[in-house]
C-alpha positions in Angstrom: -3.7 -50.3 -14.3 -1.4 -47.7 -15.8 -4.2 -45.3 -16.4 -5.3 -45.6 -12.8 -1.8 -44.8 -11.6 -1.6 -41.8 -14.0 -4.9 -40.4 -12.5 -3.5 -40.7 -9.0 -0.3 -39.0 -10.1 -2.1 -36.0 -11.5 -4.3 -35.8 -8.3 -1.1 -35.8 -6.3 0.3 -32.9 -8.3 -2.9 -30.9 -7.8 -2.8 -31.4 -4.1 0.8 -30.4 -3.9 0.2 -27.3 -5.9 -2.8 -26.3 -3.8 -1.0 -26.9 -0.6 1.9 -24.7 -1.6 -0.3 -21.8 -2.8 -2.5 -20.5 0.0 -4.7 -17.7 -1.2 -3.6 -18.5 -4.8 -0.1 -17.1 -4.5 3.0 -19.2 -5.0 5.6 -19.6 -2.2 9.1 -18.6 -3.1 11.2 -18.3 0.0 11.1 -16.9 3.6 12.0 -13.3 4.3 15.0 -14.5 6.4 16.4 -16.5 3.4 15.8 -13.5 1.1 17.8 -11.3 3.4 20.6 -13.7 4.1 24.0 -12.2 3.2 22.4 -8.9 2.2 22.9 -5.4 3.7 19.4 -4.7 5.1 17.9 -1.3 5.9 14.8 -1.8 8.1 11.8 0.5 8.2 12.8 2.3 5.0 10.0 1.6 2.6 6.9 3.7 2.7 4.0 1.3 2.5 0.5 0.7 3.8 -2.5 -1.5 2.9 -6.3 -1.0 2.4 -9.3 -3.1 1.6 -9.9 -3.5 -2.1 -13.3 -5.1 -1.9 -15.5 -7.0 0.6 -14.4 -10.5 -0.6 -10.9 -10.7 0.8 -9.1 -8.4 -1.6 -6.4 -6.1 -0.3 -4.2 -3.4 -2.0 -0.7 -3.2 -0.5 0.6 0.3 -1.6 4.2 1.3 -1.6 6.4 4.2 -2.8 9.1 3.0 -5.2 11.8 5.5 -4.9 13.6 6.4 -8.1 16.2 3.7 -8.9 14.6 1.0 -6.7 14.3 -2.5 -8.2 13.2 -6.0 -7.4 9.9 -5.3 -5.6 8.9 -8.2 -3.4 6.0 -9.1 -1.1 6.1 -11.3 2.0 3.3 -12.4 4.4 2.8 -14.4 7.6 0.4 -17.3 7.9 -1.7 -15.4 10.4 -1.5 -12.9 13.3 -0.4 -15.4 15.9 3.3 -15.0 15.1 6.1 -12.6 16.0 5.8 -9.8 13.4 9.5 -9.0 13.8 10.7 -12.6 13.2 11.7 -12.8 9.5 11.4 -16.6 9.6 7.6 -16.3 9.8 7.3 -14.5 6.5 6.9 -16.3 3.2 7.3 -14.7 -0.2 4.3 -14.6 -2.5 4.0 -13.4 -6.1 0.9 -11.2 -6.3 0.2 -9.0 -9.4 1.7 -5.6 -9.1 0.1 -2.5 -10.6 1.0 1.2 -11.1 -0.9 3.8 -9.1 -1.0 7.5 -10.2 0.7 6.5 -13.4 3.5 4.7 -11.7 4.4 7.2 -9.0 3.2 4.6 -6.5 2.7 0.9 -6.9 0.4 -1.7 -5.3 0.4 -5.4 -4.9 -3.1 -6.9 -5.4 -3.6 -9.6 -2.7 -6.3 -12.0 -1.9 -6.4 -13.3 1.7 -9.0 -15.1 3.7 -7.1 -14.3 7.0 -5.7 -11.2 8.7 -1.9 -11.3 8.8 1.3 -9.3 8.8 2.9 -8.4 5.5 6.2 -6.8 4.4 7.3 -5.1 1.2 11.0 -4.9 0.1 13.1 -3.5 -2.7 16.7 -3.1 -3.7 18.2 0.4 -3.7 21.9 1.2 -4.2 22.8 -2.4 -3.5 20.9 -2.7 -0.2 17.6 -4.4 0.6 15.2 -2.0 2.1 12.1 -3.3 3.9 9.0 -1.6 5.4 7.6 -1.8 8.8 5.2 -4.8 9.2 1.7 -4.0 7.9 -1.3 -5.4 9.7 -4.0 -6.5 7.3 -7.3 -5.7 9.0 -9.6 -6.2 6.0 -11.9 -8.6 7.9 -12.3 -6.9 11.3 -11.7 -3.3 10.2 -12.4 -2.9 6.5 -11.2 0.4 5.0 -14.0 3.1 5.0 -14.3 4.7 1.6 -15.7 8.2 1.0 -15.9 10.6 -1.9 -16.2 13.9 -0.1 -13.7 16.2 1.7 -14.0 19.9 2.8 -12.2 22.2 0.2 -11.7 25.9 0.9 -10.8 27.6 -2.4 -10.7 31.2 -1.2 -7.2 31.1 -2.6 -7.8 29.0 -5.8 -4.2 28.2 -6.5 -3.6 27.1 -2.9 -6.9 25.4 -1.8 -7.1 24.0 1.8 -8.3 20.4 2.3 -9.7 19.4 5.7 -11.4 16.3 6.9 -12.4 14.3 10.0 -11.8 10.7 11.0 -14.5 8.4 10.0 -15.5 5.1 11.7 -12.1 4.6 13.2 -10.3 7.2 15.3 -6.9 5.6 15.7 -5.3 7.1 12.6 -1.7 8.2 13.3 -0.9 10.0 10.0 -2.6 11.3 6.9 -1.4 10.9 3.3 -2.6 13.4 0.7 -2.1 13.1 -3.1 -3.1 15.7 -5.7 -3.3 14.7 -9.4 -4.3 16.3 -12.6 -7.3 15.2 -14.7 -5.2 12.4 -16.3 -4.2 11.0 -12.8 -0.6 12.3 -13.2 0.9 12.8 -9.7 1.4 16.5 -8.7 2.2 16.2 -5.0 2.3 13.7 -2.2 2.5 14.7 1.4 2.0 13.4 5.0 0.6 15.4 7.9 -0.3 14.7 11.5 -3.0 17.3 11.1 -6.4 16.7 9.5 -5.6 19.5 7.1 -3.4 20.2 4.1 -3.0 23.3 1.9 -1.6 22.9 -1.6 1.4 23.5 -1.7 2.2 24.8 1.8 4.7 22.6 3.6 4.4 24.2 7.0 2.6 21.2 8.6 4.0 18.5 6.3 6.1 15.8 8.2 7.0 13.8 5.1 7.1 14.9 1.5 7.5 12.5 -1.5 7.0 15.2 -4.1 10.0 15.0 -6.4 9.9 18.6 -7.7 8.0 21.8 -7.2 4.4 21.0 -8.4 2.6 23.4 -10.8 0.2 26.1 -9.8 -3.5 25.0 -10.1 -5.6 26.5 -12.8 -9.1 27.6 -12.0 -10.7 26.1 -15.1 -9.1 22.6 -14.9 -10.1 19.5 -13.0 -8.0 17.8 -10.4 -8.1 14.8 -8.2 -7.5 14.6 -4.4 -6.8 11.3 -2.6 -6.6 11.0 1.2 -5.4 7.9 3.2 -5.8 8.0 7.0 -3.3 5.4 8.2 -3.0 3.7 11.6 0.2 3.1 13.5 0.4 -0.4 12.1 0.1 0.9 8.5 -3.5 0.0 7.8 -5.6 2.5 5.9 -8.7 3.3 8.1 -10.2 5.8 5.7 -9.8 6.3 1.9 -11.2 9.4 0.3 -11.1 9.9 -3.5 -12.7 13.0 -5.1 -12.4 15.4 -8.0 -12.5 19.1 -7.7 -11.9 22.3 -9.6 -10.4 25.4 -7.8 
């Protein structure tokens, strides 16, 4: 009789654990609770999300400004909620990885549903949060390519240009140049489908911390492009290597 009760007890624990861990991520608190009593700065974290695979995996990218700490991830149950109501967001604990050797970071998320997600961090004693990100990995999986047009007439200032792919509602374009070891050289945003390294004439947002080095003809470099929609979903991801 005691053994039977013990079996039911362990079954109860398993059911409770599963019920509190949708998509395999543990609940911690709501966004509203996390922000209670804090000085909050809205729409002040650069973040977006893209499909990681075709099995429900999503990468939620964000830019961790120097000195930022306590990176947190929150998500809604589904899309049938008010994205601006912090009560609808629950904290999860996905694994976090460095991108471009730590210049960016990403949460690795598994989700069987489309939903709204938010990233936050602490900077100078205030909690900064991003605009809500609409995960569209089911109805609008990120298109991935490995080619982009590169004009190297001026080899130390090549011009990168591209076209929208399957989706034409991209609102802004994020470009990153790296060296052969994936070290970050520059990160810029344009409204145009064109960027020249390192010409800032059409750059609307620049996350490059210092003047990047001149490119060298004989060396290899990496170019990454993200075409991002108004609700921060990456429609198109281009990753390619080149030599000027």
